[in-house]
N, C-alpha and C positions, 0 to 999 in steps of 0.2 A: 635484446632489444638492438633492432638495428638503428643506429644514428644516422642523421643526417650527412650527406656530404655533397658539397656545392661545387660543381664545376663551373668555373668561372672564365669569362673572356676577358674583362678588365674591370675588377671590383669598383663599385661606386666609390669607395672610400680613398682607392688611389688616385682616381681623376679629381677627387675633391681636394687631396693633398696637391695634386699636381698644378691644378688650375684655380683652387680657391674660388670655384664659381656659386656666388650666392642663391642662384635659381634651384641647386640641388638642396640647399638648406632649406628654402621655401617648400619645396616638394615635400620634403620629411615631415616638416611642421604640418603641412596639409593632410598628410597620411597620419599622422596623430589625432588630429581632429575626425577625420574619417572613422579610423578603428575605434575612437570613442562611440561615435554613432553606431557602429556596428555590434560593438558591446551591450548596447542598450536595445538594438534590434534582436539579438540573439535572446535577451533577457525577454523580451516582448512576446517571442514565440515559445518561450520555454516556462518561465517562474512567474510572469507578472500578474499580479493580482487583477481581477476583471475590472474592478472600480478605478485602477490607477491608468487605465488606457489614456484618457483625456491629456493627462499631465505628461505622459511618455509622448504623445503625438506632439506637444509643445516643446518638449526637450529635442526631440530629433528634428522638428521643423527649424529651431533657432540653430542648431549643429549646421544642418545643410547650407542655412542661407549664409553663416559664418565662413563656411568653407568656400562656397561659391563667390563671396565676395572676395575673399583673399586670392583664390584661383584666376580671377579676371581684373584684379587690381591694377592700377598703373605702376606699382612697384613690381609687381609680377611680370608685367610686360617688358619693362625697364630690364630686369635682371634677365630675362629670357634673350632680349635682343642683344646684350652685352655678350652673354655666353655664346651666341650663334656667331657673333662678330668675332670672337675669340677662337673660334673652332677652327683649327688648320686643316681638318678633315683626315688627320693621319691615325686618329684612334677611331675606328668604326664603331664600338661600344658607344663612346661618348657621343658621335654623331646621331646615333640611333637614339638615344635617350633625347637628345634636343630637338630632333625631328619628331619623336612621339609626344613631347611636351608641346612643342608647337601644335600639333594636331589638337589636342586636347584643349589648348589654349583658345584655338579658333571656335571649335564647337562651343565651349563652355561661354564665352563673351556674347554669343548669339542669343543666351537665354538671361532674361532678367532675373534678378534675385527674388523678386516677388513671385515670379513663376516657380522657381526652384522650392521656395518655403511652402507656397501653396500646395505643389505636388506631394512634399514630405508629409503635410498635414493629412492630405487626402489618402495616401497610402496607408498611414496609421490607422485612421478610422476604416478605411476598406478592408484591411487585413482583420479588423476585428469583426466586421459585420459580416464578411465572407464567412469566418469559422462559425458564427452564429446561423447563417444562411445554409450552410453545408449541413450543420446538425439538424436542423428542421427540414433539410431539402426543399427549400424555398427561394428559388431565385429571384422573385419580385422584390424581396427586401435587399438584395444586394444591387440589383440592377441601377438605382439612382446613384450607388458609388461607381459603378463601371461606366455609367454615362459621365459624370465627371472626369474620370481618369481617361477617358476616350476622347473628351475634349481637351484636356491637357496634353496629350499624346498629339492631337492634331496641331495644337499650337506648337508645339516643340517642331514637329515635322516642317512647319511652314517657317519658323525661324531659322532652322537648320538648312533648309531646302534641299531639293531634290530633283533628280532628272527624269525619273519616272513616274513614281506614285508613292504617297506619304510613307508606306512601309519602308521604302529605301533607306530615309533618313534615320527611321527606327533601328533598321537592322544593322546600320553602321556603327551602333553603339555596342553591338553585340559581336558582330562578325564583320571588321573592318575590310574594305577593297571588296566588297561582293555587293550583290544587287537582287531585289526581289525577282526580276525577270530571269535571272540565271538560276536562282532556286527553284523557280517556278517551273523552269525548263527541266531541270534535274528530277524534280517531283514527278513530272509528266512523263519522263523517261522510266522512272522507278516503279510508278504506281501499277502497270499492268505486270511486271515482273514480280512485285511484293505482293499483290492480288494473288497470282498464281501459287507462289510458294506457300502463302498462308494458307490457301484453300486445301493443298495437297499435305501439309503439314498437319492442319487440323484434323483431316479424314484419317491419315494414318495414326494420329493419336487416338481416335474416337475408337480404333480398331484394336487398340492394346490399351485396355483400362489401367490405369496408374494412379495411386492414391497413397496418401500417408495414413498410417495408423490413426485410430483416434486420439485426440488430446487428453487432458491438458498437457501442454508443453510449458513448464512454469516459467514465467518471465525472467524469475533471476537465474536461472540454468541459461537460458538464452542469451541473458547478458554477459554470463561469463564465456560461453562458447564463442560468440560475437568478438568479445575482446581479445581472445586468444589468437582468433583467425586473423583480426585487423592487425594484431602485433606481427604476427608471423610473415604477412606479406609486406610488411614495411612501416606500417604506421606508428609513428613516435609517440607514444603516450605520455612522454616528458612534455611535449610540445601540443599535446591535444588532449581531448575527451569526448565522450558519447554521452548523449542526454535523450531525452523523449520528447516528441511533439506530435502535433496533428499530421503535419506535413514533412516528410525527411528532408534535411537540408544539412550542406557544410558551409561555414562562415569563417572567415579569417578576422582575429582580434587583433593580429600582431604577428611579427616574423616567427615567433615560437609558440603561437596560442591558435590552434586551428580547433574549431568545434564542428563536431558531427552530431546529426540526431538521427533518430528512427523511430518507429511505431511498432507495436507488438501485436500478436495474434497469437493467443494461446492454442489456437486450433492447427497453427502452421508456424513452426519456427523457422521455415526458410523465407518467409515474409521479411521479417527484421533481417537476418542474416543477409540476404541480398541486398537490402537497404544500406546496411554497414558497409558491405564490400564495394557498392557504387557509391556511397559519400566518402569513403575511405581512399577510392581512387582521386576523388577531387582534392581531399586533405592531403594526401602525398604527394601530388601536384605542387600545393600551397607550400608543404613542408620543404618541398626540393627547390624552391625558388631561392636565389642568391638574397640569404637573409641581410647582408649589408647594405644591400640596394633596396631594402624595403621602403616604398613611397616613390621610386624611381620606375620610369617603363621597364627597365632592365630586372627589376625585382617584382615585376607584375606579370599575372597571366596573360596570355595574347588575346585570347578571345574565348567565348562560351563554345563553340564548336571544337577548339582544342580542349578546353576543361573537360567538355564531355565525352572527349575520345578517352580522356584518362579514366573516367569513372566506369564506362561501357567496357573498355580493356578487362579492367580487374574485374568488375560485376560477371562479363558473360564469357569472355575469351580464356580467363583464368579460372573464375568461380563456378562455371558449370561445366567445367572439363572433367573427363573421367581422372584424368592424373591427381587433379586436386582432391576429388572425393576418394580415391584410393588413400590418401593420406588422412584425410579428417572423417570419413564416415565411422571407422572404428572409434573413434573419440566421441562423434555424435551418438553413436548407439550406446556408449558409456553414459552419456549426459541425459538421454532419454531413452529408459528401458524399453517403451513401447516399439523401438525400432528394431529389436532383436531379430523379430521375424521376418523382416524385409530385406531381401537381398540387396547388394550394390547395384545390380542390374536393373531391379525394378524401382530402387529410389532412383537413379539416373533417368528411367523412363518418366517418373513422375516431374524431374527437373526440366526434363526435355519435352514434356509435354506441348502442345500448342492447342489453344482454344481461343474462341473470340470472346475476350474479355470486355466488359463496358469502362473498366478503369485503367488507364495509361501506365500507372505505377506497378500493376499488378500483371500486366501485360507480358507475354513471352516474347522473344526475340523476332519470332517469325511474322507476329502481327503487330508488333509494336509501333513501327514507322507509319501505319495507317492511321493512328491517332495522332501523328504529327501532321500528316497531310491534311487533316479534317481540321485541326485548330488553325494551321497556316491560311487556308482558305477561308475559314470564318474570319480572321484577324484582318486579311485584306479587304474582305466587303465591309467589315465595320470601319475600317479607316478610311475607304474610300466612300463611305455613305450609302453603299448598296446595301446595307443590312441594320435595321433598328435595333438596339439594344434590346427593346421588349420582345424582340422577335427571336432572340437568340435561342431560347430552350427548343423551338419549333425547328429553327433551322440546324441546330446541332442533331437533334432527333433524326432530321429527314438525311443530313450526311452521313450520320452513323449508320442507318439502315442501308444505305446505297454502298457503304465499304464493307459492312460486318454482317450485314442480313438480318438485324434486329434492331429494337429500340431500346435505351437504357430505362431501367425501370422508375427511376425519378431523377429529379435534378442533382442530387448529391452523387450519382453515379453517371452523371452525364456533364451537364455546363458547369457544375460547381465542384468538380472534382479536384481541380488543380488551384494552387494559391495564387500563380503567377499574375493574373489579371489583376487582384488586388495589391500586388506590389507595384503596379503600373508596369509590367514586364511585356508590354505589347512590343512586337517585332523580335521575341525572344524563342519562339519554339521551333522554327526551323533549324536552330543549331543543335536540337536534339539527333535529327538525323544525320546532319552535318558530321557530329561526333561519333555515332555508329559508324559512318563510311571512315572517317579517319582512323578510328580504333583498329578495324579491321586491317587497314594498311600498314599502319604502325607496329601491330603485332606480327603481321606477315614479315616485314622487314626484319624486325629484331629476330626471328626465327632463321633468319636466312644463316645466321652465324650459328655453327654447329654445336659450339659451347653452350649458348643460350637455350637452343633448343632442347638440348639434352638435358639441361638443367629443369626446365619448363616440364619435361615428361616425366621428372623425380620430383615435381612439387618443390623445388627449390627456386624462389623467385627473386633473389639478390641479384643475379646477374640481368635478369630483365628490368628490375628497378634501377640498376647502374645504367642499363643503356638509356632508359627513358630520361634519366637525370641529366645525361650525357647530351643527348639528341633533342630534348623536349624542353625540359624543366630549365637548364641552364641559360637559355637565350631569352626567359622572360618574355618581354614584348616588344624585342628589338627586331624580330623579323615580322613580316605579314604572315597570317596563318598559313595561305596556301604557298607561301615560299619555305616556311618552317617544314610542311610535310614532304616537300619536294627535297629539301635538303637532307631531311633524317631517311627517308626510305627510297631516295634515286628517282623517284617520279612524281608528276603533279597529283593532286587529288584526284580519286577517280573511284567509282562504286564497283569495281570488279573484284576486288578482295572481299569486300563485305557480301555480295550477292554470292560468292562461291562459298564463304564461310556458311550462310544460312542454308545454303542447297546441301553442303556436306553435313550440316547437323541435322537437319530436319527431314532430308529427302533421300 
């Protein structure tokens, strides 16, 4: 089992000992409150009895309000100002922590505690309503909750302020120092290339039929294989676990407590496996952050675009490669005897197939970003008031038909497929494509080291993980996302490596 190795710039413990700054102790205390809320949230998504949702909503609302009161208090402000006054500028890591604490403080103080508590209550009820609406494929029962959360999102955007449109203020929470206009311009550039690649990949796949032998693929056997693979690439089960839920996710409950979830399909073992690879990528990023800095910016992830780069790198660049399956396909065959008559080449053809799926989390690489472009456009229209909540299903289906050529059969496969809106995650979806772009650029940069490239080709991923630990994880949130990519790869973020990867794999 691979243990964590933390590559450190200047551990928080050292500058606490050196400067005795109370603001860092307050930040750690706040992290304890937030991690307690995360534990309750994880339980809400996995094991919470249905009848307990109202009380859980009250618990989470109370914790959110207390955390916000602490992070916006006069005492917090005073300690932050004292620390800033004492900062000589000689320790870049200390200065970066203070800079990011100041940025977070400025955003937090613009939101009243009543709004924070109201949003927490609304999301707790909305997640429960979404799960029920999705099960019954009935958007109308979720619509009132989305209306409430959309109103809250607009309130927050107005309080935070924005230079272009409301989406800017929300995007800043997930991908700092970028703008809606910049993302829209990127998507406008990518869209024709992605549509061309997707259409060609789908046509090529249709010419070579590829399918798995019939199931069942027992869930217990899937769980065993998934755990073996997750551990082999570097996920530390002494500091994490995998559970089952409706929508796969990863959450961190503490510096050595990272929870992954997935869902199972007894007709296709690869569905849960790639869910685990994806979430393990998130989890290994969390496990690679400096544990002693938990609660400080240097111990937190920098952005969702960087977080998603880690999950997509391990899911797609590693998990869908020939080298990976040259190692793991014999073990998969032992686990699932029905695979005995399916060659490795035919199995890879199945993994590399491209088809226009209605569901994002089941989409292949060639078509995935079209889902993101669709949701990004709808969210902007909702926030700008150009699209009414009641019209979302029709707008979704119209946009989907334009991008994919067909309409989802129902709301569950359409506008209700993802949990993010029920979590209040408006402004979130663009980061998935940013993550895809970042993942390709990071993977290409790592492979420039001949030793790492050779190890990857031999399905030995310890050198790759060590490179990511040093160049991505160790920095926490002390660098802006674009600066982190530029420092790690030698070039600013760009889509060239990603488009080249798609064309190489599919065309």
